[in-house]
All heavy atoms as TSV, in Angstrom:
chain	resi	resn	atom	element	x	y	z
A	1	MET	N	N	82.327	150.577	96.864
A	1	MET	CA	C	82.172	149.763	95.689
A	1	MET	C	C	83.309	148.756	95.579
A	1	MET	O	O	83.160	147.621	95.182
A	1	MET	CB	C	82.149	150.776	94.517
A	1	MET	CG	C	81.795	150.122	93.196
A	1	MET	SD	S	80.159	149.261	93.290
A	1	MET	CE	C	79.397	150.053	91.943
A	2	GLU	N	N	84.568	149.235	95.820
A	2	GLU	CA	C	85.696	148.384	95.785
A	2	GLU	C	C	85.585	147.185	96.785
A	2	GLU	O	O	86.088	146.108	96.485
A	2	GLU	CB	C	86.953	149.180	95.939
A	2	GLU	CG	C	88.144	148.315	95.862
A	2	GLU	CD	C	89.191	148.830	94.823
A	2	GLU	OE1	O	88.943	149.748	94.167
A	2	GLU	OE2	O	90.383	148.260	94.948
A	3	THR	N	N	85.100	147.530	97.987
A	3	THR	CA	C	85.014	146.416	98.958
A	3	THR	C	C	84.005	145.358	98.518
A	3	THR	O	O	84.160	144.242	98.772
A	3	THR	CB	C	84.485	147.099	100.351
A	3	THR	OG1	O	85.384	148.123	100.725
A	3	THR	CG2	C	84.422	146.142	101.381
A	4	LEU	N	N	82.939	145.850	97.836
A	4	LEU	CA	C	81.903	144.835	97.331
A	4	LEU	C	C	82.590	143.908	96.287
A	4	LEU	O	O	82.442	142.738	96.366
A	4	LEU	CB	C	80.818	145.637	96.706
A	4	LEU	CG	C	79.662	145.868	97.602
A	4	LEU	CD1	C	78.688	146.747	96.845
A	4	LEU	CD2	C	78.993	144.604	98.105
A	5	ARG	N	N	83.447	144.451	95.544
A	5	ARG	CA	C	84.084	143.567	94.501
A	5	ARG	C	C	85.116	142.665	95.138
A	5	ARG	O	O	85.208	141.472	94.737
A	5	ARG	CB	C	84.880	144.497	93.481
A	5	ARG	CG	C	83.948	145.265	92.458
A	5	ARG	CD	C	84.739	145.892	91.451
A	5	ARG	NE	N	83.871	146.501	90.432
A	5	ARG	CZ	C	84.220	147.209	89.572
A	5	ARG	NH1	N	85.463	147.665	89.355
A	5	ARG	NH2	N	83.224	147.821	88.653
A	6	GLU	N	N	85.749	143.153	96.104
A	6	GLU	CA	C	86.820	142.214	96.758
A	6	GLU	C	C	86.005	141.106	97.466
A	6	GLU	O	O	86.452	139.954	97.383
A	6	GLU	CB	C	87.542	143.039	97.779
A	6	GLU	CG	C	88.649	143.924	97.180
A	6	GLU	CD	C	89.302	144.711	98.296
A	6	GLU	OE1	O	89.373	144.385	99.454
A	6	GLU	OE2	O	90.017	145.728	97.936
A	7	GLU	N	N	84.841	141.380	98.148
A	7	GLU	CA	C	84.037	140.433	98.738
A	7	GLU	C	C	83.507	139.420	97.740
A	7	GLU	O	O	83.494	138.207	98.036
A	7	GLU	CB	C	82.866	141.037	99.562
A	7	GLU	CG	C	83.522	141.707	100.836
A	7	GLU	CD	C	82.378	142.474	101.574
A	7	GLU	OE1	O	81.164	142.387	101.163
A	7	GLU	OE2	O	82.549	143.186	102.529
A	8	GLU	N	N	83.162	139.951	96.630
A	8	GLU	CA	C	82.620	139.051	95.556
A	8	GLU	C	C	83.744	138.108	95.003
A	8	GLU	O	O	83.523	136.941	94.830
A	8	GLU	CB	C	82.012	139.856	94.454
A	8	GLU	CG	C	81.410	139.065	93.329
A	8	GLU	CD	C	80.665	139.895	92.192
A	8	GLU	OE1	O	80.677	141.156	92.349
A	8	GLU	OE2	O	80.393	139.344	91.226
A	9	VAL	N	N	84.878	138.674	94.821
A	9	VAL	CA	C	85.992	137.876	94.386
A	9	VAL	C	C	86.321	136.806	95.382
A	9	VAL	O	O	86.559	135.607	95.001
A	9	VAL	CB	C	87.310	138.839	94.083
A	9	VAL	CG1	C	88.567	138.021	93.927
A	9	VAL	CG2	C	86.990	139.677	92.915
A	10	LEU	N	N	86.301	137.198	96.684
A	10	LEU	CA	C	86.563	136.187	97.701
A	10	LEU	C	C	85.534	135.094	97.714
A	10	LEU	O	O	85.882	133.941	97.840
A	10	LEU	CB	C	86.610	136.853	99.029
A	10	LEU	CG	C	87.957	137.781	99.371
A	10	LEU	CD1	C	87.797	138.425	100.782
A	10	LEU	CD2	C	89.111	136.856	99.336
A	11	ARG	N	N	84.311	135.416	97.539
A	11	ARG	CA	C	83.203	134.404	97.433
A	11	ARG	C	C	83.407	133.545	96.242
A	11	ARG	O	O	83.354	132.283	96.374
A	11	ARG	CB	C	81.852	135.107	97.380
A	11	ARG	CG	C	81.287	135.460	98.756
A	11	ARG	CD	C	79.803	135.804	98.742
A	11	ARG	NE	N	79.429	136.822	97.769
A	11	ARG	CZ	C	79.496	138.133	97.986
A	11	ARG	NH1	N	79.799	138.547	99.219
A	11	ARG	NH2	N	79.177	139.016	96.995
A	12	LEU	N	N	83.748	134.159	95.118
A	12	LEU	CA	C	83.966	133.299	93.898
A	12	LEU	C	C	85.246	132.378	94.064
A	12	LEU	O	O	85.148	131.241	93.645
A	12	LEU	CB	C	84.205	134.232	92.700
A	12	LEU	CG	C	82.951	134.941	92.243
A	12	LEU	CD1	C	83.268	136.027	91.155
A	12	LEU	CD2	C	81.933	134.018	91.694
A	13	GLU	N	N	86.239	132.924	94.675
A	13	GLU	CA	C	87.412	132.091	94.908
A	13	GLU	C	C	87.058	130.878	95.889
A	13	GLU	O	O	87.478	129.846	95.667
A	13	GLU	CB	C	88.558	132.918	95.567
A	13	GLU	CG	C	89.252	133.795	94.583
A	13	GLU	CD	C	90.344	134.705	95.170
A	13	GLU	OE1	O	90.401	134.804	96.451
A	13	GLU	OE2	O	91.128	135.303	94.437
A	14	GLU	N	N	86.377	131.208	96.890
A	14	GLU	CA	C	85.996	130.140	97.859
A	14	GLU	C	C	85.086	129.077	97.170
A	14	GLU	O	O	85.302	127.958	97.364
A	14	GLU	CB	C	85.115	130.746	99.018
A	14	GLU	CG	C	86.052	131.421	100.003
A	14	GLU	CD	C	85.239	132.095	101.197
A	14	GLU	OE1	O	84.016	131.662	101.361
A	14	GLU	OE2	O	85.831	133.027	101.894
A	15	ALA	N	N	84.203	129.493	96.314
A	15	ALA	CA	C	83.247	128.590	95.583
A	15	ALA	C	C	84.128	127.714	94.621
A	15	ALA	O	O	83.877	126.517	94.450
A	15	ALA	CB	C	82.232	129.322	94.812
A	16	LEU	N	N	85.084	128.393	93.920
A	16	LEU	CA	C	86.005	127.653	93.000
A	16	LEU	C	C	86.855	126.660	93.840
A	16	LEU	O	O	87.013	125.495	93.379
A	16	LEU	CB	C	86.874	128.698	92.312
A	16	LEU	CG	C	87.784	128.109	91.285
A	16	LEU	CD1	C	87.115	127.309	90.166
A	16	LEU	CD2	C	88.735	129.118	90.641
A	17	LEU	N	N	87.367	127.092	94.907
A	17	LEU	CA	C	88.169	126.172	95.715
A	17	LEU	C	C	87.331	124.900	96.138
A	17	LEU	O	O	87.844	123.799	96.171
A	17	LEU	CB	C	88.860	126.824	96.903
A	17	LEU	CG	C	90.003	127.746	96.526
A	17	LEU	CD1	C	90.461	128.655	97.717
A	17	LEU	CD2	C	91.097	127.000	95.975
A	18	LYS	N	N	86.116	125.256	96.611
A	18	LYS	CA	C	85.242	124.172	97.087
A	18	LYS	C	C	84.969	123.118	96.046
A	18	LYS	O	O	84.988	121.953	96.201
A	18	LYS	CB	C	83.979	124.687	97.615
A	18	LYS	CG	C	83.056	123.783	98.292
A	18	LYS	CD	C	81.818	124.394	98.934
A	18	LYS	CE	C	80.973	123.182	99.576
A	18	LYS	NZ	N	79.823	123.722	100.227
A	19	LYS	N	N	84.628	123.740	94.750
A	19	LYS	CA	C	84.377	122.757	93.635
A	19	LYS	C	C	85.675	121.906	93.260
A	19	LYS	O	O	85.518	120.722	93.020
A	19	LYS	CB	C	83.980	123.644	92.449
A	19	LYS	CG	C	82.548	124.016	92.434
A	19	LYS	CD	C	82.224	124.738	91.136
A	19	LYS	CE	C	80.764	125.275	91.165
A	19	LYS	NZ	N	80.439	125.964	89.923
A	20	MET	N	N	86.776	122.629	93.278
A	20	MET	CA	C	88.021	121.910	93.034
A	20	MET	C	C	88.254	120.722	94.116
A	20	MET	O	O	88.703	119.592	93.710
A	20	MET	CB	C	89.236	122.843	93.032
A	20	MET	CG	C	89.180	123.765	91.728
A	20	MET	SD	S	90.522	124.980	91.798
A	20	MET	CE	C	91.998	123.862	91.643
A	21	GLU	N	N	88.019	121.069	95.342
A	21	GLU	CA	C	88.198	120.011	96.361
A	21	GLU	C	C	87.252	118.932	96.213
A	21	GLU	O	O	87.600	117.715	96.294
A	21	GLU	CB	C	88.010	120.725	97.774
A	21	GLU	CG	C	88.193	119.855	98.842
A	21	GLU	CD	C	87.986	120.439	100.230
A	21	GLU	OE1	O	87.646	121.668	100.297
A	21	GLU	OE2	O	88.194	119.734	101.163
A	22	GLU	N	N	85.971	119.253	95.790
A	22	GLU	CA	C	84.999	118.162	95.604
A	22	GLU	C	C	85.420	117.270	94.402
A	22	GLU	O	O	85.129	116.032	94.476
A	22	GLU	CB	C	83.579	118.829	95.326
A	22	GLU	CG	C	82.989	119.501	96.561
A	22	GLU	CD	C	81.720	120.237	96.219
A	22	GLU	OE1	O	81.331	120.409	95.016
A	22	GLU	OE2	O	81.077	120.740	97.163
A	23	ARG	N	N	86.054	117.783	93.446
A	23	ARG	CA	C	86.473	117.040	92.344
A	23	ARG	C	C	87.673	116.245	92.556
A	23	ARG	O	O	87.909	115.077	92.180
A	23	ARG	CB	C	86.673	117.915	91.088
A	23	ARG	CG	C	85.295	118.416	90.544
A	23	ARG	CD	C	85.644	119.298	89.262
A	23	ARG	NE	N	84.387	119.934	88.779
A	23	ARG	CZ	C	84.347	120.793	87.812
A	23	ARG	NH1	N	85.352	121.288	87.229
A	23	ARG	NH2	N	83.188	121.268	87.506
A	24	LEU	N	N	88.662	116.852	93.281
A	24	LEU	CA	C	90.000	116.287	93.553
A	24	LEU	C	C	89.845	115.176	94.623
A	24	LEU	O	O	90.649	114.164	94.534
A	24	LEU	CB	C	90.970	117.293	93.933
A	24	LEU	CG	C	91.456	118.171	92.782
A	24	LEU	CD1	C	92.417	119.279	93.354
A	24	LEU	CD2	C	92.157	117.332	91.704
A	25	THR	N	N	89.025	115.324	95.623
A	25	THR	CA	C	88.998	114.395	96.678
A	25	THR	C	C	88.732	112.892	96.312
A	25	THR	O	O	89.604	112.089	96.574
A	25	THR	CB	C	87.910	114.749	97.805
A	25	THR	OG1	O	88.363	115.994	98.299
A	25	THR	CG2	C	87.877	113.783	98.993
A	26	PRO	N	N	87.701	112.731	95.407
A	26	PRO	CA	C	87.519	111.343	94.958
A	26	PRO	C	C	88.764	110.862	94.146
A	26	PRO	O	O	89.067	109.664	94.190
A	26	PRO	CB	C	86.245	111.386	94.086
A	26	PRO	CG	C	85.555	112.618	94.526
A	26	PRO	CD	C	86.644	113.584	95.034
A	27	LEU	N	N	89.300	111.671	93.345
A	27	LEU	CA	C	90.489	111.321	92.609
A	27	LEU	C	C	91.670	110.956	93.474
A	27	LEU	O	O	92.349	109.904	93.154
A	27	LEU	CB	C	90.957	112.421	91.662
A	27	LEU	CG	C	89.905	112.837	90.527
A	27	LEU	CD1	C	90.488	114.120	89.768
A	27	LEU	CD2	C	89.775	111.664	89.544
A	28	MET	N	N	91.885	111.720	94.554
A	28	MET	CA	C	92.983	111.368	95.437
A	28	MET	C	C	92.689	110.026	96.192
A	28	MET	O	O	93.582	109.215	96.441
A	28	MET	CB	C	93.213	112.511	96.449
A	28	MET	CG	C	93.721	113.711	95.808
A	28	MET	SD	S	95.232	113.584	94.925
A	28	MET	CE	C	96.342	113.272	96.355
A	29	GLU	N	N	91.395	109.846	96.577
A	29	GLU	CA	C	91.079	108.598	97.216
A	29	GLU	C	C	91.287	107.414	96.265
A	29	GLU	O	O	91.818	106.451	96.716
A	29	GLU	CB	C	89.630	108.676	97.683
A	29	GLU	CG	C	89.375	109.690	98.967
A	29	GLU	CD	C	87.916	109.897	99.253
A	29	GLU	OE1	O	87.046	109.399	98.504
A	29	GLU	OE2	O	87.719	110.488	100.278
A	30	GLN	N	N	90.962	107.556	95.038
A	30	GLN	CA	C	91.116	106.491	94.155
A	30	GLN	C	C	92.622	106.274	93.867
A	30	GLN	O	O	92.963	105.083	93.791
A	30	GLN	CB	C	90.439	106.794	92.765
A	30	GLN	CG	C	90.492	105.672	91.690
A	30	GLN	CD	C	89.917	104.409	92.251
A	30	GLN	OE1	O	88.760	104.415	92.773
A	30	GLN	NE2	N	90.433	103.319	91.967
A	31	ALA	N	N	93.385	107.250	93.845
A	31	ALA	CA	C	94.815	107.151	93.639
A	31	ALA	C	C	95.457	106.356	94.826
A	31	ALA	O	O	96.271	105.535	94.692
A	31	ALA	CB	C	95.552	108.467	93.455
A	32	ALA	N	N	94.954	106.714	96.045
A	32	ALA	CA	C	95.468	106.057	97.216
A	32	ALA	C	C	95.119	104.629	97.227
A	32	ALA	O	O	95.888	103.632	97.560
A	32	ALA	CB	C	94.825	106.749	98.489
A	33	ARG	N	N	93.906	104.214	96.811
A	33	ARG	CA	C	93.408	102.867	96.669
A	33	ARG	C	C	94.183	102.090	95.659
A	33	ARG	O	O	94.705	100.875	95.899
A	33	ARG	CB	C	91.904	102.798	96.347
A	33	ARG	CG	C	91.028	102.951	97.525
A	33	ARG	CD	C	89.546	102.604	97.182
A	33	ARG	NE	N	89.008	103.410	96.098
A	33	ARG	CZ	C	88.401	104.595	96.328
A	33	ARG	NH1	N	88.253	105.075	97.428
A	33	ARG	NH2	N	87.886	105.271	95.325
A	34	ASP	N	N	94.405	102.711	94.586
A	34	ASP	CA	C	95.268	102.076	93.506
A	34	ASP	C	C	96.728	101.814	93.932
A	34	ASP	O	O	97.325	100.735	93.619
A	34	ASP	CB	C	95.283	102.962	92.248
A	34	ASP	CG	C	93.895	102.995	91.492
A	34	ASP	OD1	O	93.031	102.195	91.849
A	34	ASP	OD2	O	93.808	103.930	90.623
A	35	ALA	N	N	97.311	102.788	94.655
A	35	ALA	CA	C	98.621	102.616	95.160
A	35	ALA	C	C	98.686	101.486	96.118
A	35	ALA	O	O	99.681	100.685	96.087
A	35	ALA	CB	C	99.210	103.915	95.768
A	36	ALA	N	N	97.733	101.373	97.027
A	36	ALA	CA	C	97.793	100.297	98.031
A	36	ALA	C	C	97.524	98.938	97.319
A	36	ALA	O	O	98.151	97.976	97.734
A	36	ALA	CB	C	96.571	100.551	98.983
A	37	ARG	N	N	96.619	98.956	96.361
A	37	ARG	CA	C	96.404	97.679	95.562
A	37	ARG	C	C	97.696	97.213	94.856
A	37	ARG	O	O	97.998	95.974	94.893
A	37	ARG	CB	C	95.338	97.966	94.584
A	37	ARG	CG	C	94.669	96.737	94.079
A	37	ARG	CD	C	93.526	96.924	93.158
A	37	ARG	NE	N	92.342	97.450	93.959
A	37	ARG	CZ	C	91.678	98.685	93.722
A	37	ARG	NH1	N	92.057	99.375	92.644
A	37	ARG	NH2	N	90.771	99.080	94.524
A	38	MET	N	N	98.420	98.150	94.306
A	38	MET	CA	C	99.672	97.773	93.668
A	38	MET	C	C	100.707	97.287	94.624
A	38	MET	O	O	101.480	96.364	94.341
A	38	MET	CB	C	100.165	99.099	92.848
A	38	MET	CG	C	99.388	99.435	91.609
A	38	MET	SD	S	99.526	98.162	90.295
A	38	MET	CE	C	101.289	98.390	89.860
A	39	ALA	N	N	100.836	97.962	95.776
A	39	ALA	CA	C	101.851	97.517	96.791
A	39	ALA	C	C	101.482	96.128	97.275
A	39	ALA	O	O	102.371	95.294	97.409
A	39	ALA	CB	C	101.806	98.539	97.951
A	40	MET	N	N	100.255	95.857	97.494
A	40	MET	CA	C	99.804	94.554	97.913
A	40	MET	C	C	100.050	93.508	96.883
A	40	MET	O	O	100.570	92.389	97.199
A	40	MET	CB	C	98.355	94.485	98.368
A	40	MET	CG	C	98.078	95.266	99.659
A	40	MET	SD	S	98.953	94.673	101.054
A	40	MET	CE	C	98.389	93.054	101.252
A	41	HIS	N	N	99.862	93.814	95.714
A	41	HIS	CA	C	100.059	92.892	94.494
A	41	HIS	C	C	101.645	92.576	94.511
A	41	HIS	O	O	102.021	91.484	94.342
A	41	HIS	CB	C	99.550	93.522	93.278
A	41	HIS	CG	C	99.833	92.607	92.047
A	41	HIS	ND1	N	99.144	91.427	91.888
A	41	HIS	CD2	C	100.624	92.741	90.944
A	41	HIS	CE1	C	99.569	90.821	90.768
A	41	HIS	NE2	N	100.478	91.653	90.222
A	42	ARG	N	N	102.396	93.595	94.572
A	42	ARG	CA	C	103.864	93.487	94.538
A	42	ARG	C	C	104.301	92.567	95.745
A	42	ARG	O	O	105.223	91.734	95.547
A	42	ARG	CB	C	104.569	94.870	94.559
A	42	ARG	CG	C	105.989	94.857	94.388
A	42	ARG	CD	C	106.344	94.296	93.001
A	42	ARG	NE	N	107.695	93.825	93.010
A	42	ARG	CZ	C	108.245	93.051	92.133
A	42	ARG	NH1	N	107.472	92.574	91.183
A	42	ARG	NH2	N	109.498	92.579	92.209
A	43	LEU	N	N	103.691	92.858	96.854
A	43	LEU	CA	C	104.123	91.956	98.028
A	43	LEU	C	C	103.757	90.667	97.818
A	43	LEU	O	O	104.579	89.741	98.180
A	43	LEU	CB	C	103.396	92.547	99.300
A	43	LEU	CG	C	103.671	91.811	100.593
A	43	LEU	CD1	C	105.150	91.898	101.001
A	43	LEU	CD2	C	102.781	92.471	101.688
A	44	ARG	N	N	102.589	90.313	97.287
A	44	ARG	CA	C	102.181	88.937	96.987
A	44	ARG	C	C	103.137	88.292	96.070
A	44	ARG	O	O	103.511	87.199	96.212
A	44	ARG	CB	C	100.830	88.924	96.424
A	44	ARG	CG	C	99.739	88.891	97.445
A	44	ARG	CD	C	98.349	88.613	96.778
A	44	ARG	NE	N	97.407	89.473	97.413
A	44	ARG	CZ	C	96.889	90.566	96.834
A	44	ARG	NH1	N	97.175	90.911	95.697
A	44	ARG	NH2	N	96.104	91.271	97.533
A	45	LEU	N	N	103.594	88.967	94.969
A	45	LEU	CA	C	104.514	88.492	94.031
A	45	LEU	C	C	105.862	88.171	94.662
A	45	LEU	O	O	106.445	87.182	94.393
A	45	LEU	CB	C	104.673	89.475	92.817
A	45	LEU	CG	C	103.501	89.574	91.939
A	45	LEU	CD1	C	103.794	90.666	90.876
A	45	LEU	CD2	C	103.106	88.273	91.278
A	46	ASP	N	N	106.292	89.095	95.478
A	46	ASP	CA	C	107.598	88.892	96.232
A	46	ASP	C	C	107.523	87.696	97.103
A	46	ASP	O	O	108.483	86.919	97.131
A	46	ASP	CB	C	107.967	90.071	97.016
A	46	ASP	CG	C	108.372	91.268	96.055
A	46	ASP	OD1	O	108.679	91.000	94.873
A	46	ASP	OD2	O	108.493	92.417	96.640
A	47	MET	N	N	106.378	87.566	97.878
A	47	MET	CA	C	106.307	86.371	98.739
A	47	MET	C	C	106.219	85.065	97.963
A	47	MET	O	O	106.879	84.037	98.357
A	47	MET	CB	C	105.033	86.524	99.590
A	47	MET	CG	C	105.143	87.611	100.610
A	47	MET	SD	S	106.411	87.352	101.828
A	47	MET	CE	C	105.818	85.980	102.685
A	48	MET	N	N	105.485	85.000	96.866
A	48	MET	CA	C	105.396	83.781	96.029
A	48	MET	C	C	106.818	83.562	95.444
A	48	MET	O	O	107.132	82.375	95.423
A	48	MET	CB	C	104.432	84.037	94.915
A	48	MET	CG	C	103.007	84.016	95.413
A	48	MET	SD	S	101.724	84.530	94.126
A	48	MET	CE	C	102.032	83.268	92.836
A	49	ALA	N	N	107.538	84.522	95.040
A	49	ALA	CA	C	108.855	84.220	94.554
A	49	ALA	C	C	109.760	83.678	95.665
A	49	ALA	O	O	110.591	82.709	95.319
A	49	ALA	CB	C	109.448	85.510	93.845
A	50	HIS	N	N	109.691	84.286	96.794
A	50	HIS	CA	C	110.461	83.818	97.959
A	50	HIS	C	C	110.148	82.362	98.233
A	50	HIS	O	O	111.076	81.487	98.395
A	50	HIS	CB	C	110.250	84.689	99.147
A	50	HIS	CG	C	111.010	84.367	100.278
A	50	HIS	ND1	N	112.401	84.624	100.459
A	50	HIS	CD2	C	110.703	83.707	101.424
A	50	HIS	CE1	C	112.877	84.130	101.475
A	50	HIS	NE2	N	111.891	83.628	102.186
A	51	ILE	N	N	108.886	82.059	98.330
A	51	ILE	CA	C	108.446	80.629	98.670
A	51	ILE	C	C	108.891	79.633	97.526
A	51	ILE	O	O	109.382	78.628	97.835
A	51	ILE	CB	C	106.942	80.586	98.853
A	51	ILE	CG1	C	106.571	81.309	100.183
A	51	ILE	CG2	C	106.445	79.208	98.903
A	51	ILE	CD1	C	105.072	81.541	100.334
A	52	SER	N	N	108.734	80.063	96.380
A	52	SER	CA	C	109.107	79.266	95.238
A	52	SER	C	C	110.677	78.944	95.215
A	52	SER	O	O	111.148	77.812	94.981
A	52	SER	CB	C	108.779	79.950	93.883
A	52	SER	OG	O	109.187	79.205	92.794
A	53	ARG	N	N	111.463	80.012	95.593
A	53	ARG	CA	C	112.938	79.722	95.599
A	53	ARG	C	C	113.230	78.662	96.731
A	53	ARG	O	O	114.238	77.926	96.495
A	53	ARG	CB	C	113.581	81.054	95.878
A	53	ARG	CG	C	113.845	81.914	94.797
A	53	ARG	CD	C	114.792	82.974	95.070
A	53	ARG	NE	N	114.573	83.754	96.229
A	53	ARG	CZ	C	113.822	84.899	96.401
A	53	ARG	NH1	N	113.312	85.410	95.195
A	53	ARG	NH2	N	113.663	85.493	97.427
A	54	HIS	N	N	112.501	78.635	97.835
A	54	HIS	CA	C	112.810	77.721	98.865
A	54	HIS	C	C	111.982	76.343	98.909
A	54	HIS	O	O	112.209	75.532	99.658
A	54	HIS	CB	C	112.613	78.448	100.185
A	54	HIS	CG	C	113.584	79.569	100.322
A	54	HIS	ND1	N	114.915	79.353	100.554
A	54	HIS	CD2	C	113.298	80.872	100.261
A	54	HIS	CE1	C	115.490	80.604	100.633
A	54	HIS	NE2	N	114.643	81.495	100.504
A	55	GLU	N	N	111.155	76.290	97.858
A	55	GLU	CA	C	110.291	75.124	97.816
A	55	GLU	C	C	111.137	73.887	97.684
A	55	GLU	O	O	110.777	72.832	98.346
A	55	GLU	CB	C	109.290	75.216	96.648
A	55	GLU	CG	C	108.203	74.150	96.714
A	55	GLU	CD	C	107.127	74.545	95.674
A	55	GLU	OE1	O	106.664	75.630	95.573
A	55	GLU	OE2	O	106.763	73.584	94.923
A	56	GLU	N	N	112.126	73.703	96.905
A	56	GLU	CA	C	112.984	72.564	96.787
A	56	GLU	C	C	113.586	72.201	98.195
A	56	GLU	O	O	113.597	71.127	98.576
A	56	GLU	CB	C	114.043	72.788	95.773
A	56	GLU	CG	C	114.953	71.590	95.515
A	56	GLU	CD	C	115.992	71.781	94.512
A	56	GLU	OE1	O	115.658	72.460	93.466
A	56	GLU	OE2	O	117.098	71.342	94.693
A	57	THR	N	N	114.104	73.236	98.868
A	57	THR	CA	C	114.652	72.918	100.231
A	57	THR	C	C	113.628	72.471	101.177
A	57	THR	O	O	113.889	71.516	101.854
A	57	THR	CB	C	115.270	74.263	100.747
A	57	THR	OG1	O	116.274	74.797	99.774
A	57	THR	CG2	C	115.978	74.050	102.054
A	58	ILE	N	N	112.402	72.981	101.136
A	58	ILE	CA	C	111.356	72.555	101.935
A	58	ILE	C	C	111.040	71.122	101.667
A	58	ILE	O	O	110.874	70.217	102.575
A	58	ILE	CB	C	110.118	73.465	101.739
A	58	ILE	CG1	C	110.364	74.850	102.370
A	58	ILE	CG2	C	108.860	72.818	102.498
A	58	ILE	CD1	C	109.351	75.930	101.952
A	59	GLN	N	N	110.920	70.751	100.437
A	59	GLN	CA	C	110.594	69.347	100.013
A	59	GLN	C	C	111.721	68.400	100.488
A	59	GLN	O	O	111.478	67.278	101.035
A	59	GLN	CB	C	110.450	69.188	98.460
A	59	GLN	CG	C	109.242	69.940	97.861
A	59	GLN	CD	C	107.958	69.340	98.580
A	59	GLN	OE1	O	107.846	68.114	98.753
A	59	GLN	NE2	N	107.104	70.155	98.905
A	60	ARG	N	N	112.982	68.825	100.368
A	60	ARG	CA	C	114.148	67.980	100.911
A	60	ARG	C	C	114.098	67.729	102.373
A	60	ARG	O	O	114.209	66.693	102.881
A	60	ARG	CB	C	115.441	68.543	100.546
A	60	ARG	CG	C	115.929	68.167	99.157
A	60	ARG	CD	C	117.375	68.576	98.820
A	60	ARG	NE	N	117.473	70.026	98.744
A	60	ARG	CZ	C	118.348	70.769	99.451
A	60	ARG	NH1	N	118.948	70.306	100.398
A	60	ARG	NH2	N	118.263	72.129	99.283
A	61	LEU	N	N	113.629	68.819	103.099
A	61	LEU	CA	C	113.548	68.737	104.602
A	61	LEU	C	C	112.416	67.803	104.872
A	61	LEU	O	O	112.505	67.066	105.894
A	61	LEU	CB	C	113.409	70.077	105.180
A	61	LEU	CG	C	114.585	71.055	105.096
A	61	LEU	CD1	C	114.182	72.446	105.573
A	61	LEU	CD2	C	115.696	70.370	106.009
A	62	VAL	N	N	111.333	67.892	104.247
A	62	VAL	CA	C	110.131	67.037	104.531
A	62	VAL	C	C	110.556	65.528	104.194
A	62	VAL	O	O	110.285	64.678	105.106
A	62	VAL	CB	C	108.942	67.418	103.631
A	62	VAL	CG1	C	107.874	66.332	103.656
A	62	VAL	CG2	C	108.426	68.790	104.057
A	63	LYS	N	N	111.206	65.296	103.161
A	63	LYS	CA	C	111.573	63.929	102.857
A	63	LYS	C	C	112.621	63.356	103.929
A	63	LYS	O	O	112.612	62.383	104.348
A	63	LYS	CB	C	112.329	63.891	101.491
A	63	LYS	CG	C	111.235	63.981	100.331
A	63	LYS	CD	C	111.977	63.941	98.960
A	63	LYS	CE	C	110.959	64.103	97.836
A	63	LYS	NZ	N	111.672	64.098	96.475
A	64	ALA	N	N	113.558	64.261	104.330
A	64	ALA	CA	C	114.553	63.890	105.390
A	64	ALA	C	C	113.786	63.615	106.667
A	64	ALA	O	O	114.213	62.654	107.420
A	64	ALA	CB	C	115.539	65.051	105.525
A	65	ALA	N	N	112.827	64.481	106.990
A	65	ALA	CA	C	112.185	64.147	108.241
A	65	ALA	C	C	111.265	62.775	108.232
A	65	ALA	O	O	111.241	62.109	109.174
A	65	ALA	CB	C	111.109	65.293	108.555
A	66	LEU	N	N	110.649	62.557	107.091
A	66	LEU	CA	C	110.043	61.282	106.861
A	66	LEU	C	C	110.976	60.068	106.957
A	66	LEU	O	O	110.654	59.050	107.630
A	66	LEU	CB	C	109.246	61.289	105.515
A	66	LEU	CG	C	108.045	62.146	105.517
A	66	LEU	CD1	C	107.531	62.141	103.963
A	66	LEU	CD2	C	106.988	61.682	106.439
A	67	ALA	N	N	112.076	60.257	106.294
A	67	ALA	CA	C	113.164	59.190	106.413
A	67	ALA	C	C	113.644	59.019	107.761
A	67	ALA	O	O	113.848	57.871	108.201
A	67	ALA	CB	C	114.365	59.501	105.390
A	68	ALA	N	N	113.861	60.111	108.528
A	68	ALA	CA	C	114.363	59.984	109.898
A	68	ALA	C	C	113.292	59.242	110.770
A	68	ALA	O	O	113.675	58.490	111.671
A	68	ALA	CB	C	114.631	61.369	110.488
A	69	ASP	N	N	112.077	59.355	110.503
A	69	ASP	CA	C	110.985	58.685	111.247
A	69	ASP	C	C	110.999	57.186	111.000
A	69	ASP	O	O	110.625	56.367	111.902
A	69	ASP	CB	C	109.597	59.220	110.824
A	69	ASP	CG	C	109.377	60.617	111.362
A	69	ASP	OD1	O	110.027	61.020	112.297
A	69	ASP	OD2	O	108.438	61.263	110.883
A	70	HIS	N	N	111.635	56.687	109.851
A	70	HIS	CA	C	111.658	55.305	109.576
A	70	HIS	C	C	112.951	54.672	110.056
A	70	HIS	O	O	113.111	53.331	109.979
A	70	HIS	CB	C	111.507	55.068	108.079
A	70	HIS	CG	C	110.096	55.413	107.587
A	70	HIS	ND1	N	108.997	54.745	107.955
A	70	HIS	CD2	C	109.650	56.464	106.802
A	70	HIS	CE1	C	107.895	55.286	107.437
A	70	HIS	NE2	N	108.344	56.309	106.754
A	71	ILE	N	N	113.915	55.326	110.600
A	71	ILE	CA	C	115.105	54.738	111.101
A	71	ILE	C	C	114.827	54.113	112.449
A	71	ILE	O	O	114.280	54.788	113.330
A	71	ILE	CB	C	116.237	55.848	111.315
A	71	ILE	CG1	C	116.610	56.431	109.787
A	71	ILE	CG2	C	117.446	55.269	111.909
A	71	ILE	CD1	C	117.548	57.561	109.945
A	72	PRO	N	N	115.178	52.814	112.580
A	72	PRO	CA	C	114.886	52.171	113.920
A	72	PRO	C	C	115.750	52.695	114.985
A	72	PRO	O	O	116.970	53.131	114.744
A	72	PRO	CB	C	115.282	50.700	113.662
A	72	PRO	CG	C	115.551	50.578	112.218
A	72	PRO	CD	C	115.717	51.979	111.568
A	73	ARG	N	N	115.363	52.830	116.134
A	73	ARG	CA	C	116.083	53.364	117.344
A	73	ARG	C	C	116.501	52.382	118.230
A	73	ARG	O	O	115.913	51.407	118.574
A	73	ARG	CB	C	115.292	54.509	117.974
A	73	ARG	CG	C	115.136	55.658	117.017
A	73	ARG	CD	C	114.356	56.768	117.709
A	73	ARG	NE	N	114.031	57.746	116.672
A	73	ARG	CZ	C	113.652	58.944	116.991
A	73	ARG	NH1	N	113.423	59.319	118.154
A	73	ARG	NH2	N	113.510	59.784	115.962
């Protein structure tokens, strides 16, 4: 009789674990997608800030290159 109860408890535990896994897997996948999305967004913001900081320098270099092309040789 005790063996039957232990087997039943094990079956119930396995069923419970399976249900928990089925519920948690999509949540974990969504959390991973959200984290990746946030990291990519932050990377884009960092790249835009970096480019923005150097935009003035880039414009000066472009103007200097254009001016250098008009200097007679």
